[in-house]
Every structure is written in structure tokens, then in C-alpha cells.
PADOLO-901238 format. One record per atom (N, C-alpha, C, O, CB): x, y, z; residue in one letter. Coordinates in pm, whole numbers, plus 50000, padded with zeros to 5 digits. Each point is the difference from the previous one (the first is absolute). Glycine has a CB too. Example, Ala and Ser with C-alpha at 12.3 -4.5 7.8 and 13.67 -1.06 7.14 Angstrom:
BEGIN
513194943150780a
499115011950000a
500905012050000a
501044999850066a
497074988550059a
501545022249803s
500825011950006s
499235010950073s
500515011150017s
500674982649768s
This chain:
BEGIN
500984990850006m
498965009850014m
500665012249951m
501234999350002m
497554989850194m
500885018549773a
500995012949949a
499845006150131a
499114994650066a
500535010349657a
501215008650355r
499585006350086r
500155013349958r
500715003449906r
499644980050247r
498825025549932a
500125016549971a
501195004850057a
500484997550111a
497125006849896a
502855003649894a
501125003850046a
499875014350092a
499205009249983a
501814977249806a
499855012550296r
500275008350075r
500475011449993r
500985000549925r
498984984550133r
499535032450026t
500875007949937t
500855002550074t
499585000650116t
499185006849759t
502394994850114e
500995007950117e
500355010649992e
500785003449911e
500014981850123e
498795022250047v
500445019050013v
501255000950113v
499815000850121v
497275010449849v
504314988549959p
501055001750108p
499635008950111p
499375010549990p
502244986049841p
498994996350310g
500095009950101g
498655000050112g
500194999150121g
501295015149685g
497684986550156t
498484997750110t
499144996849956t
499714999749881t
500485013350231t
499004982650013a
498924993549918a
498505010349994a
498884995049990a
502314978650095a
499055041049923d
499065003549952d
500375005449876d
499105006049942d
499904995450259d
502304997849732g
500375002449870g
500645012149969g
500175004549887g
498184982350070g
502015018550157a
500635016849976a
501494993850008a
500324992350090a
497765029250051a
502814982949755r
501284998949958r
500515006650094r
499645010350055r
500194987349724r
501474992450244p
501145003750123p
500495007249907p
499825003249882p
500794978250295p
500255020549937t
501905013549952t
500564987950008t
499564988550011t
500925040250128t
501204978949850a
500634989249896a
500504989350148a
500584989449977a
500585029549745a
498504985950437d
500404991450080d
498444992550013d
499884995550114d
502475018850008d
497274984949852g
498644994250007g
498835000250118g
499344991550060g
502104995949803g
498685027450136a
498945003950147a
499265012249835a
500615003549899a
501364996450497a
496895002649638r
498665006049981r
500405010949998r
500565004150102r
497964983349990r
501345022349776p
500565012550024p
499225012050153p
500745007250068p
499844987449614p
498345004850334a
499595004250098a
500194998750116a
499745008250088a
499384992249791a
501634983450138e
500454995150110e
501225002850039e
500255000950121e
498424985249839e
502315015749944a
501284999149986a
500515015950081a
501165002150036a
498704979449711a
499295025950267e
500555012650066e
499184998650134e
500105008250092e
500445008849683e
498604971350229a
498815001750153a
501204989850080a
500345001650117a
496154998949788a
503874992650035e
501264981850126e
501045007849927e
499944996149884e
498984968550130e
502125045549996a
500885006350065a
500534992250068a
499395001150106a
499765015949886a
501934972350026e
500434997850141e
500685011650040e
500685009049951e
499524967350029e
499095017950192r
500485009550113r
501504994950055r
500534993049914r
496795011950164r
503484996650035t
500955000950064t
499684992750112t
499075003950071t
501635015349833t
499904970850125v
499854989550141v
501204997950060v
500954994449945v
497314992349966v
501755017750202d
501264999550075d
499924987550069d
499224996050087d
501105028549941d
500854969249904p
500184981850079p
500255003650186p
499444994650095p
502424990249632p
499415028650277g
499465000150139g
498915004750082g
499914995950116g
501845003249849g
497435008949987e
498605001650100e
499264986249989e
499374994950092e
500175032549863e
500614967549929a
499364987450002a
500414989950097a
499204992150050a
500505012649734a
501874995750250a
500274990850115a
499725003650116a
499744991450084a
501715001549813a
498555020350134d
499495005950105d
498895000750065d
499855002550120d
501405004749803d
497614989649966a
498664993550023a
500064984450038a
499194995550082a
499885021849747a
501664976650127l
500144986350022l
500524998650179l
499304996150094l
501384999149602l
500615008950307l
500394998350103l
498905007850130l
500194998950121l
502324997749731l
496735008750104a
498885001850139a
499434991149975a
500084992150094a
499475028949959a
499674974249842a
499504988450037a
500974987550070a
499654993250097a
498765015349714a
502634990550130y
500584992850087y
500135005350184y
500354990850073y
500815002649669y
498705013750295t
500135000150139t
498364999150048t
499784996650116t
502745018349889t
496494987749914v
498555000950076v
500114979449959v
499654991750084v
498475043549849v
502174962849994r
499754982849961r
500914994050118r
499714989650059r
500065010249636r
501315007650332t
500644986150043t
499825004250208t
499994992650098t
502455001149605t
497455020450282g
500085006750174g
501584999350017g
500534999950111g
496954989150024g
503415010549714r
501625007450045r
500035013049999r
499005007049984r
502234977049922r
500105020750113a
500055015749979a
500575000449862a
500184989749935a
500245018950319a
499855002549707r
500394994249823r
501344998950003r
500675008450061r
497625003849792r
502254978250086p
501594997049954p
500715011249970p
499615008849923p
499854971449980p
501755019850167a
501235008949943a
500304999149850a
500084988949947a
500985007850275a
499135014949705p
500004994849841p
500984990349977p
500034991649909p
499285029550006p
501674981250194e
500604987449942e
500144983749962e
500824992949941e
499595024250131e
498214980950002r
499484987249986r
498745001949916r
499134991450006r
501874999850215r
498835020549694v
498805001049889v
500615000149898v
500735009749977v
497715001750122v
501454976149791a
499815007549850a
499155000249942a
499054992450020a
502395004949947a
498625012549926v
499125001149885v
500145001049887v
500835007449946v
498464998350169v
499824986349822r
499914996749827r
498745004349951r
498874999350048r
502484979649957r
499175026949865s
498665005349950s
499924992349855s
500954992149999s
499095034050134s
499324973049759w
500084999749890w
498365000649924w
498854999750044w
503684988350012w
498005012849828t
498795005049894t
499934987249925t
501064996349949t
499365031250014t
498524964950021p
500524983249881p
500565009049865p
499705010449940p
497794965950120p
503505012749931n
500265000849857n
499384991549864n
500344988649966n
501535017850172n
497385000249811s
499074994849914s
499195012649863s
500295011849980s
499384969350275s
499715013649703a
499135012249848a
499465007250085a
500175012049974a
498914974749807a
500225010950331r
498785015150020r
500955011750044r
500965001450076r
496634984950035r
501405024149768k
500835014950065k
498855008150058k
500205008450088k
501844994649720k
497104995150157v
498985004350141v
499534996950093v
500144987850000v
499525017849906v
499684998250209r
499624994250109r
500684988250043r
499674988350018r
498455021449929r
503344999750068r
501284987250072r
499865002350145r
499585010850042r
502534989849770r
498224990050264r
500045000850161r
501534998650055r
500774993849927r
496754994750086r
502785014650060i
500875001950080i
499704990450123i
498995000850071i
501395022649829i
500944964950119f
499964991150138f
501415004950080f
501155001149956f
497454974849928f
500795026650261v
500975005850082v
500544987150130v
499124993750059v
499555034349878v
502254970550082q
499944984150071q
500735004250112q
500995006649970q
499054974449832q
499695016550372v
500975002750099v
500454985650068v
499194991250028v
499735033750013v
502104974349974d
500634989350048d
500235002650180d
500385011650010d
500824984249717d
498734999950366v
500445003950110v
500684985450036v
499494989149973v
498715032250086v
503544981550032d
500744992950003d
500084984849871d
499924987950020d
499825026050243d
500424992549631e
500214992349860e
498224989550010e
499694993249902e
504075004250096e
495755002750065r
498484997649992r
499095005249943r
499495009850054r
500944985550087r
499145000849750p
498905007949914p
499325002250056p
499594989850057p
500475004449790p
498995022050204f
498925000250120f
498685006449855f
499104991950024f
502795016750307f
497824995949608a
498945005049929a
500465007449866a
501175003549983a
497614998250243a
500145000449676v
500515005949860v
498795007949966v
498904997250046v
502734983149861v
498585029150016a
499105011449980a
499715000949852a
500935002449923a
499985010250280a
497904985749754k
499754999349817k
498915013250039k
499025002550071k
501134964649788k
500825039750033i
499465013549991i
499465007949865i
500995004549942i
500554995150243i
497575002749762p
499875005449826p
500765013350024p
500045006850103p
497304983349795p
503405012549956l
500585010049988l
499185006849935l
500595010349965l
501334982050056l
496595007849927t
499085009249963t
498705002350141t
499514990350057t
501175001149645t
498985021950329s
499004997550093s
498544994149938s
498924998850057s
502365020350079s
499134977549710q
498144998849956q
500184986249979q
499234994949919q
499785028449939q
502014967750209d
499804988249969d
499234993550112d
500375000850117d
501594999749738d
497114993950112p
499224994250151p
499654985750023p
498974995350049p
499965025349947p
502544971149943k
499334986150021k
500774995550137k
499584991850081k
499915001149639k
502185016950288p
500534991650125p
498845008650091p
500874993250054p
502305000149908p
496405009850069a
498825004550064a
498944987950058a
499854994750111a
500505026549723a
499174977550068r
498644988449973r
500884983850051r
499534991150071r
498955024649646r
502994984950214e
500554988350091e
499784999050108e
499424990450052e
501915009149852e
499195012350162l
500275002850166l
498404991850071l
499794991350084l
501925039449887l
497204980049917e
498644987350101e
499654988249968e
499444992050076e
499405023649964e
501524982049818v
499704982750000v
501064991950129v
499504992250081v
499995008149599v
501675002450320l
500814992350085l
499815001750167l
500384991050075l
501205010849717l
497665013250271r
499594997350123r
498494997049973r
499364999850105r
502485014750023r
497404983249758g
498764989650018g
499914985650040g
499014994450047g
500515019049803g
501654981150124f
500144985250002f
500755002350178f
500454988750021f
500015000849641f
499775016650427g
500124998250122g
501585002950015g
500815008049952g
497064975450075g
502145004350080g
501685002350045g
500694987049870g
501074994650029g
498655012150333g
499964991549576s
500324987449920s
499975001649828s
499414990249954s
499474996750266s
501295016649740p
500085007249855p
500104986149904p
500914992250032p
500565033750043p
497664970249808p
499994986749935p
501915003549944p
500685010250001p
495804984349902p
503834989950049m
500754998249918m
501325002550038m
500885001449915m
497435001749956m
502014997950308g
501265005250028g
500525012149968g
501215002549997g
499004978749996g
498695028049977s
499885016449977s
500835002950135s
500104992350096s
497235012749764s
503445011950122a
500385007150142a
498765002650045a
498944999349937a
503225012150017a
498104992950201r
499065004150022r
499875016150065r
500825005850070r
498904968449929r
499225029849960p
499705014749974p
500515008850172p
499794997550119p
497654995149660p
503045014550171m
500155009850109m
499225012050028m
499014999550073m
502894992949891m
498585020749970d
499815012350051d
499935001349837d
500574993349914d
500635013750362d
497875004549710a
499315007249847a
501195014150017a
500035008850086a
496434983549908a
504455005649885l
500925009949972l
500415009749839l
500614995849901l
500054986950305l
498875028449813w
500255009449877w
499264994049922w
500664999349897w
501485008950120w
496414984549958g
499624994349898g
500034988049949g
499434996349897g
500855020250096g
500744973950119g
500514991149997g
499754993150126g
499035003350068g
502305006049770g
499454981650198f
500164997150118f
501374989650057f
500934998549921f
496435007150043f
502704989350139s
501074994550107s
499824986049993s
498814997350016s
501185021950149s
500664971549819m
499564985650024m
501154990850052m
501165004050010m
497114999049804m
501444987850208s
500944989450079s
500544995749914s
499354997949897s
499634995550270s
502725002849839h
500914995749930h
499554986049923h
499264993250072h
502335020150091h
498694981249715v
499834983849956v
501554997749954v
500845005749930v
496294993149967v
502784992150164p
501794995049941p
499864990349886p
499014993649964p
502245006350283p
500045000649705g
499914992249902g
500425005949856g
499945012350003g
498384977350147g
502035005849740v
500445007849867v
498965000249879v
499454989149982v
502935003750080v
497225018149847d
499245002949941d
499824982349924d
500924991849996d
499675040050007d
498354966449957l
500084983449901l
501195001849893l
501164996950027l
495924997249966l
502545011049892p
500485003449882p
501774999250015p
500734994249918p
496845021650028p
502934991650181s
501164993750008s
500584988850055s
501184996849987s
498745020349989s
499244976950085a
499954985650061a
500124988849890a
500394988450010a
498085020650181a
501094997849707v
499664993849868v
501434992349935v
500795009049971v
497165011749986v
502644965850012d
501024999049946d
500134989449864d
500274988150011d
500355020050230d
499104999849612p
499454997549899p
500764984249998p
499274990949961p
500165036549923p
501424970650140a
500754986449985a
499644989650068a
500184988149973a
501435022849987a
497664995850169a
500334986050119a
498774988249972a
499874989850068a
501175028550165a
498024986049640g
498774991550013g
498894998850007g
499475010750030g
501574986750011g
498054992149944p
498645002850026p
499284994650162p
498825000350035p
501164997949676p
501254997050366d
499945001150149d
499965010450073d
499145003050084d
501744981849890d
500235021849989a
500595007650078a
498855010150001a
499535005750098a
503044988349858a
496975007349879l
499165011550019l
498524999550089l
499405008450065l
501804996149707l
498604984550203w
498594997150040w
500204996350159w
498984996950061w
500104993649683w
502175009650328r
500155003050137r
499945014450047r
499855003550117r
501394976949876r
498905027749902l
499735012250046l
498745004149949l
499915012349996l
502374992650026l
497014990749948l
498635001149917l
498564993050052l
498845001249960l
502924999049849l
498734993450279r
499174989650070r
499235008850109r
498774999850011r
502984978749951r
499385032050145p
499325001550104p
499075012149967p
498985001550068p
502844987850082p
498525020449738a
499045009249937a
498964995649953a
499025007549993a
502445003249963a
498474973649990v
498784996649972v
499294998350087v
498845004149991v
501764989349860v
499874999450268d
499004994250075d
499945011650089d
499684997050115d
500644976949860d
499895037750006h
499545014150063h
498835002649944h
499105004550070h
503005005449964h
497684987449806i
498985010949908i
498974984450062i
499015003150066i
502435018049628i
498754966650288v
498754991950039v
499365003550136v
498785001650014v
502224979949856v
499875019750223e
499685004650152e
498825012149984e
498844999450040e
503914995350062e
497825015249835l
499535011349957l
498264999449925l
498915003250049l
504005001949924l
497384990449920h
498644993649943h
499084988250022h
499254994149922h
501885015749952h
499164988250261r
499194989650092r
499245006050138r
498944996950053r
502924985549860r
499015026150117t
499365010050091t
499325013149968t
500515008649927t
501054981750185t
496955010949962p
499325010349960p
500835013550068p
500904999250083p
496714985049893p
501945026349975p
500285013450076p
499425001050106p
498884996050031p
501375014449802p
501034998850269p
499185000950143p
499365009650018p
500215007350097p
501114983049999p
497825011849822w
498805006449990w
498995002849926w
500185000049878w
500965004050213w
497544999049961p
498824994049879p
500285008149890p
500505010949974p
497454982750172p
501394994549784e
500055004649779e
498915011550060e
499025001650073e
501064969549677e
501165037450136a
499125013349965a
498274997449916a
499934990249925a
502935022150039a
496014995650051p
499035001449906p
500365000649886p
499144998149913p
499805010250216p
502154993949839d
499895007849796d
501424987950019d
501105005750004d
498005034249908d
500934948350098a
500914990950005a
499714990649851a
499064992949966a
501085008750331a
501015001849643p
499144987449840p
499284988150071p
500254997950118p
501985003249675p
496804990050131r
499404990849985r
500614986349941r
499984988550041r
498545030049961r
502074988149876g
500514987549891g
501775003749944g
500505011250011g
496424985749873g
503624994150072p
500815001949918p
500185010049911p
501155004550005p
498654977850041p
499635021949889v
500085011249885v
499485016850025v
500025009549922v
499544967649933v
500035021850268e
499275014950046e
501534995750119e
500675010349997e
495404995749962e
504414987150103a
501544999250053a
500835007749950a
500535010050049a
499284970649985a
500385012649817a
501185003249899a
499685012549958a
500985006849967a
499524970949947a
498415027650078a
500115017249958a
500135007950100a
499975012149976a
498704986549856a
501464997650277q
501015009350143q
501785004349912q
500615010750000q
498054968050287q
501695007949648y
501305003949954y
500115007349872y
500705010150004y
499964971650114y
498775015149764v
499685001349837v
498765006649965v
499084997650079v
502064981849884v
498615027749947r
499015004749905r
499284991349948r
498785000250006r
502395015049950r
499604974649978e
499494989049954e
500524983650047e
501054994749965e
498605024349854e
499474976050255p
500064988750060p
500314987849867p
501064993849997p
497205016950226p
501034988149710l
499724990649873l
500915001849922l
500365011649977l
497534988450025l
502734989449937f
500615006049868f
499424995049887f
500365006349901f
501664996250196f
497274989249880g
499154991849918g
500664989649966g
499774996849883g
499065019650041g
502254974050154v
500674991549976v
499574988350075v
500015000750123v
501575014849816v
498054974350007a
499744987850104a
500664998350113a
499645005950102a
499904984149734a
501315003250163h
500764995850160h
500035010450080h
499694999450120h
501864985549802h
499035031349982a
499845006350100a
499435005250104a
500385002350115a
500324995649765a
497915004350040d
498065001550056d
499604988350064d
499445001950107d
499635011149691d
501064976650170e
499724985650097e
500695003950123e
499265002450096e
500774977549717e
501145021150202a
500705000350128a
499715011750072a
500164998750121a
501554988749793a
497945022450053l
499615009750075l
498434998750051l
499685004250111l
502185008949762l
497284981550044r
498904997750084r
499694989050076r
498894997650046r
500535014749819r
501764979750150r
499984991050121r
500835002450099r
499844992950100r
499564992449773r
501675024850131a
500825008850056a
499564996650158a
498795000750022a
501435018549761a
500724977050338l
499635004350121l
500725012750025l
501015005049951l
498514972450123l
499205028150066l
500315013550004l
500325001850161l
499144995150073l
499275012749704l
502224995850260a
500415001250162a
500935012850016a
500405007349909a
499594965250136a
500225028450062q
501375012650039q
501105000449930q
500744991050042q
498855007550168q
501045009249679t
501025001049933t
501255008350016t
499515011050026t
498824982749870t
502685007650104h
500965008650055h
500175008049895h
500635010350023h
500434975850133h
498385011349682g
500305008249853g
501125003749925g
500055003049881g
498435004350199g
502784991850035d
501115003749924d
501134988250017d
501085004350038d
498305022149994d
500554961049947l
500994991950057l
500844999949879l
499604993849901l
499094992150280l
502475020649819g
500714998149893g
501284992650123g
499965001550122g
499075022049645g
501844970050170p
501114992250102p
500755014750073p
500374998150116p
500304975049701p
499525037050143w
500955012050059w
498595008150117w
500265011350040w
501904994449670w
496494988050335n
499675001750117n
500094986250061n
499084998850081n
499585021749866n
502104968550046v
500124989450095v
501325002050060v
500935000949920v
497594983049960v
501735016950244r
501194998350073r
500434985650082r
499474995150100r
500025030149911r
501924969049890s
500164986750025s
501074991850083s
501065000149937s
497915004249875s
501114990050283e
501364992750088e
500274988649955e
499744990450073e
499845018050125e
500904989749693p
499954989149943p
500884988850082p
499464989049993p
500065024849789p
501354986250273e
500314986350148e
498944996750053e
499604988849966e
502355018750127e
497394998349983a
499044997850038a
498324996849948a
498944996150048a
502965014150058a
498794994949738e
498494993449909e
498565009250045e
498844995949997e
502204974450018e
499405041850023r
498655010650083r
499665011249844r
500875002149916r
500415000750438r
497775001149640a
499685014049940a
499275009850045a
498974995050046a
501274994549808a
499765024250157r
498685004950041r
500035009549901r
500965001449924r
498744994250327r
499065012749745v
499165001349916v
499995016350026v
499605002350114v
499114972049878v
501535034349955l
499955016650018l
498885005649872l
499564995849893l
503435006550207l
496915008049975d
499175013249879d
499014998249968d
499734999549880d
501715005450016d
497574993450207f
498285004849978f
498975007149922f
498775000149985f
501964998250164f
500345007749808e
499475011149916e
498755001349954e
499195008450041e
502664991349905e
497944991349958d
498994995149897d
499654986850077d
500444989549952d
500535021549802d
498374988650349y
499364988150061y
498365001249995y
499385009750045y
502794987750115y
497404994549795r
498385000349964r
499374985950118r
500404988450012r
499935021049652r
498794996550393e
498854990950099e
499814989249907e
500544989050002e
497985029850136e
500764985149791r
499524989149853r
500565003649866r
499715009349925r
498004987550172r
503184993749891g
500654999549859g
500244988849902g
499894989050053g
500995026150059g
499374984849783v
500044987549909v
501984991250032v
501095002649950v
496585014349808v
501824971950356a
501114997250068a
500984993749939a
501135000950048a
497634999350110a
501004991449709a
501394993749946a
500955013349967a
501194997450015a
497614978849862a
500895040150075m
501345003949989m
500435002250076m
500425010949961m
499484994049908m
500454994250224d
500945003950076d
500914991649982d
501175003449985d
497635006850153d
500644972949860v
501154987449958v
500755000549883v
501164996349981v
497464989750117v
500435019949813v
500114999049808v
501735013250017v
501184998749967v
494754999749881v
503515009750199n
501265017050058n
500914992650012n
500794997649909n
498155021350250n
501134974649994l
501464994550063l
500554992249859l
501035004149945l
498204990750358l
500094994949648l
500954991949983l
500245002049857l
501054995549954l
498424989250234l
499735021249737v
500855005049828v
500905004250006v
501044997249940v
497625008649959v
500925008750244t
501205010249984t
501214994550073t
500945007549972t
497505012950015t
501904971350083c
501054988550019c
500584993449859c
500564989149986c
498135005350244c
501045013949689a
501064998549808a
500925004450020a
501094994949972a
497615009049852a
501115010650248l
500905015349935l
500914996750102l
500655010450006l
497685012149899l
502204969050188p
501074996550081p
500374986949944p
501214997849997p
498095015150210p
500024979149753v
500814987849927v
500245003449901v
501184996449994v
498074987950083v
500525020549825f
500435007449862f
500185008649998f
499105007249955f
500194985049956f
502075014650137p
500705016450037p
500165008449830p
499855011249951p
502094977950313p
498355000549706d
500365006649800d
498275002349893d
499745003849886d
503274974150094d
496245017550136y
498825005849930y
499745014549884y
499565001849887y
499984986150341y
501165021349901p
499935012749925p
500585001549875p
499485007649919p
500455000350274p
501064986049779e
501104998849841e
499194991549952e
499555005749901e
503074996150143e
496704983849967r
499414993149890r
498424998149977r
499504992349919r
502634997250111r
496895022750096g
499315003149952g
498784998250020g
500334988850038g
501185011549875g
497074999750101f
498734995750079f
499594984349950f
499724990150067f
499335037249949f
501054974849844d
499984984449934d
500664991450045d
499564989250039d
500155017649794d
501194996050168w
501224983050015w
499705002850160w
499664988550024w
503115009249747w
497145007350322l
499655000450131l
498634992250037l
499914993050101l
501395028949897l
497374980549885y
499004992550034y
500204983249948y
499454989850040y
499115034549954y
502634978249887e
500294984050001e
500534988050084e
499684988150001e
500445022749841e
501024998050245r
500574999050085r
498874990650137r
500214989450060r
501485034649815r
497274984750130v
499434996550105v
498734988549970v
499754991850089v
501115032650004v
498634975649822f
498824993049924f
500264988649933f
499084991749998f
500105027749973f
502124977249958s
500084996449914s
500544983450041s
499854991949908s
500285034649977s
500374968950226g
500204989550090g
501474995149997g
500534989850046g
497045003949925g
503065020049942d
501194992849962d
501425003350112d
501214998249984d
497695003749740d
500305003650395h
500845007750093h
499744990950115h
499154991149990h
500715034449920h
500804976250191w
499364991850123w
498925009350092w
499474997050106w
502924988349909w
497485028649895f
499395012250080f
498734993550002f
499404996250100f
501895026849830f
498274975949926s
498554993949987s
499574988450090s
498784998650015s
501475007849756s
500424986650279s
499924989050117s
499485007950175s
499124997950083s
503284986349749s
498815025650152v
499225006650132v
498985002850035v
499394996750102v
501825009049893v
498215007649833l
499135004450006l
498304988750034l
498975001750065l
503035017049786l
498494971950075l
498884993049990l
499494992050163l
498934999250059l
501924998149653l
500734997050320r
499864999350150r
499355010950113r
499264996550092r
502664991149832r
498415023250056g
499575011150078g
498464995049986g
499464992750083g
502545028749871g
497474982649951i
498595001849938i
499224990250068i
499025000750075i
501655007149696i
500074982150180a
498964982450081a
500165002650130a
498974999350067a
501654978049777a
500515025850218h
499935001050168h
499165010950084h
499754999750120h
502544992149847h
497355017349943y
499185007450063y
498794999849909y
499195007650052y
502605005750069y
497844982949799a
498664992749934a
499314991250111a
498795000450023a
502314997949729a
499924992650322r
499444990350083r
499915008750121r
498984998850067r
501964978749826r
499835029750139g
499545003850177g
499185010349970g
499685006850098g
502464988950058g
497455007249750t
498245007649991t
499214991949913t
499135006049937t
501515019250074t
499454964249974a
498914993749923a
499215005149907a
498855004249999a
501174986750161a
501095007549737q
499445009449862q
500624987849901q
500844991250017q
499415041250051q
499194970249858a
500854990149835a
501425011149947a
499875012250001a
497064976149851a
504055006550115a
500865007450012a
500425004649873a
500995007350009a
499424983350189a
499055006949650a
500275004049908a
499345014549970a
500635008849940a
499834967250016a
498015026150099p
499145013050001p
501385009250089p
500105011349952p
496624977450061p
504115009250082v
500325005550076v
501075012449949v
500115012150023v
499124966250110v
501535011049782l
501225005449862l
499265006849883l
500635007949930l
501024970650101l
497095018849946d
499265007549921d
499615014650044d
499495008449926d
499824969650007d
500945023250167l
499505015150013l
501755007149984l
500115010350067l
497094986550140l
503565000949749l
501065003749975l
499635015949906l
500645010350022l
500504960850002l
498285028649923p
499515009249870p
499745012550123p
500825008950020p
497704971649739p
500315018450309l
499215005850100l
500715007450061l
499995012349999l
498684972750022l
502335004450066t
500995006850045t
500655006549952t
500265008950081t
499674980550007t
500775013049786c
500755010249936c
499355011449949c
500775009749993c
500524974049960c
497765018150016q
498725008849985q
499885008050133q
499775012149999q
498944970549842q
501465010850265w
499605006550106w
501535011650044w
500205012050020w
497784963350058w
502765012649919l
501745009450015l
499975012849944l
500365011050042l
501094968949922l
497945015549906i
500495010949875i
499095012350026i
500545011049985i
500084970449812i
498185018350238e
498925007950051e
500625010450142e
499995012150020e
498094965549884e
502415011150171r
500135005050176r
501205008449941r
499685011850014r
499574965350205r
501825022149730i
501205007349977i
499625012149925i
500285010550058i
501134969249943i
497935021349868e
499665007849925e
498955013850117e
500145012250000e
500164964149757e
499055017950298a
499075007550085a
500565006650088a
499235005850076a
499344980749898a
502995015650053e
500895005250078e
500635008949916e
500735008650048e
499464973350099e
499585017249705g
500975006749954g
501494995149946g
500935007749976g
497665004750165g
501414977049850r
501404990849976r
499434994949870r
498845000149959r
502214991250300r
500385003049673q
499664994549926q
500384986449967q
500644993950086q
499075026149883q
499884971949879t
499984985650047t
500454995949859t
499744988649964t
498265008550241t
502695011449709a
500394989049901a
501154996050013a
500464994449900a
498315012449960a
502214994550271h
500804989750011h
500334987550055h
501054993649999h
499155022149961h
498444981650098l
499444987550059l
499394989749926l
499345002849901l
500385010550257l
500404977449871f
499804988549975f
498414998349976f
499744991149919f
502475002950207f
496785012249924y
498714996450022y
499525001049889y
499504989349965y
500285016050235y
500135003449719a
499445000649856a
500224988649944a
499224990650010a
501105031049958a
500814978149963p
500154986149934p
499934986050059p
499944989749934p
501285024249955p
498784986850228f
499634988350071f
498334996149981f
499614988749972f
502465017850204f
497145003949843r
498675000450002r
499704997149890r
499064992049994r
500665021150154r
500834991349732d
499644999249871d
500064985449921d
499274995349913d
501495028950104d
500394970950050h
500704986349928h
498894989850059h
499514991449927h
503505014350073h
496744995350088y
499684990650141y
498164993949924y
499604988449987y
502135032250299y
497444994349674l
498985002749940l
500064995549897l
498984993849972l
500665021150126l
501684985049766d
499604995849883d
500144983950014d
499434993449913d
501265029549957d
499924971250218r
500054986650013r
500834997750130r
501045004750046r
498714991049697r
499114992550307r
500394994950157r
500984987349965r
499934990449923r
497515016550219r
503604998349962p
501434993449978p
499274986950059p
499204998050091p
503145022449942p
498444970549853s
499184985950005s
500934991650124s
499614988750027s
499485010049670s
501965005850366l
499944996050144l
499014999650118l
500134992450096l
501605013749827l
496955005950056v
499685004450119v
498994989550008v
499454998650110v
501165027049899v
498974965349879g
499014990449960g
500544988250109g
499224994650079g
500275013049631g
502114988950284s
500404993550098s
499135000050203s
499664991150078s
502685014849698s
497675006250226l
498805005650140l
498734992450035l
499414996650103l
501135026049827l
499324976349948d
498584990949992d
499834986150039d
499004993550032d
500735019649798d
501784983250157d
499874979449988d
499814998250107d
499854988550041d
501665001749809d
């Protein structure tokens, strides 16, 4: 069946043309970055230290302060992170938006507080609101992509991924800690409309997967960079609940995590291109395909779903990530989402059928 072509407007979901750095003209000036003094943020964290521990403020020689802005393609709505260690032990981290018009960190604080004292997925415990952002407990480990060794093979990658997939299963099997909102979506297509303008693609395998999709509370942006890994202990913790939803299309979390892990496994993809990357992921000729299928099957068993329709939500997942990023005034042409979406819609990979067996 031929599918209707999607009209792609560069830059934003509302069709406004972006400036060269990815921001809409009206927002480029409004969202000019402010200066955040890491020392002042550290002072706020040390004040929290005295309140929460009941101890006196530590002497300067006992304190180490580190600040960073994540090194990514993001050019607008960036965030600065400030970490304070006391006696060489991490105490807390502040996450502060560099534009005052960025509402997402403050919303994340509300979400994490809503879980009470035990945020899901091993996430950081929230502390105090701070300049449009918030402070939180330190989460040990390293970012998952930096723990991936492309030469280590499938079992090593699965040992890194399984704890994160288990966290996703637990999140999707657990009801939210608050009553369901009266306007919560009642069906999968309605839920998908929270993410994208056109949830149905006119392609049977993608649309049928959506119509039978599990609805649950979702993380919403579960790329591997939002997972902290402790490889030796085989533990993982998930960060960044800015895009959390009380009732969303559940499988998009695991599809995002597993497919996006192809990027650190194939670090030469920028030179070879996204068509080459897609072939490596879905042809079955590289061991990564076995890890992808293993992760999808493990998640599907844990959530009592059929496995193949979980992976068939890849086009929807990619479209959501495109629209989410562009709605923030950022560009997506340098990302794999559109090529992977189009390839999967044009022809369902044959290896997906093995998940039905």
C-alpha cells in the first residue's frame, strides 16, 4: 500500500522557519542565554548541605565544585550542571536552564516530587528549586554511551542494557502515584496524538502496532545519554524526566533506548551515513541486531506484550523525537530519525518477523 507523503517543514512543528542556529526568529532574541555563576549555584548547594545533614558548612578546602554544559548539538535551551563534592564525596548536582523561558526543568522537578521520596528507575532525588531548575542528589556511574565498547560483543552490550530495560518494564507495569487526570487519553491513537500531529502513517504494520499499543506512564526521552551505568555492578539508573507522561505509548521508551544504542556501537556512522547505519542495525549481519531483538523480546515478556508490534512503533518513536526537538527550535536533519522512520515504513525489516515466532 502506498503511503501519503509527510510534509517536512524545517525547524519547528508550527511551520515557522528557523534561524541558522535552529531557533525561530521570534525566539532567538527572547531566549538569549543568561549567565549563571557556578559559584553561586555551589553556594546554594552548600546551604542545602547544612540543612540536610545538620552539619556546619564545610571549609573551602573540603569542597570541590565542577560545572559543565553537555556537549551536544543543542544550540538553544541549553542547561548548565553544577556538582558539589564534600570530602571527595559527591553531595548534589544542580540543573539550571540557561534561558529563563525554558520551562522543562521546573516541570521535571514537579514530576520527581510527585513520586515522593522514591523516584522511579533509580533516578535522582529532587531537592530544591533553583533559578528555573532544581538541585538533586548525585547519581553514580557513567553515561551509558561512554560505557559501550563496540568491540566487546553482544553479551557485554546486553549486560549494560538489561538493567535499564528492567527499569522500563517496572515503570510501565506500575501505575502513576496520583489519580488519573479526567482528560487522560482513552486509547492508543489518542495517546499518540500527545506526541505527533498525525499518529497514523497509512502503513499497516506501523498503524496496527499503534492501535494495540500498551498505555502506561512513560519517561518520554529515554536515549542512552539519559542512562547512568555502573558496568561492574551491572546497575543502571535513568535521568531526565522532562518529557514524562502519566499515560503515554509505553513501548516508545524501550525502542528509543535500544535503537539509539547503535550510535556508540557504530561510531563511524557520521562518515558512512544513515542508510548504512540502518542496514547495520536491521540486516542481521552484525551482532547488534541480536541485542536489539533480545532487548525487545525481554521487554515484551516483562510487560505481557507481543514483541514484534513493540519494534513496529519505531516510526512513531522517530516522528515524536523529530517533532519534540523541532518544537524547541532545534534542527533534526543531522539526526537518524527521519531516515530510519522512512526506511521502516517503506519496508518492515525481515528480521522483525522472528519476534513473532
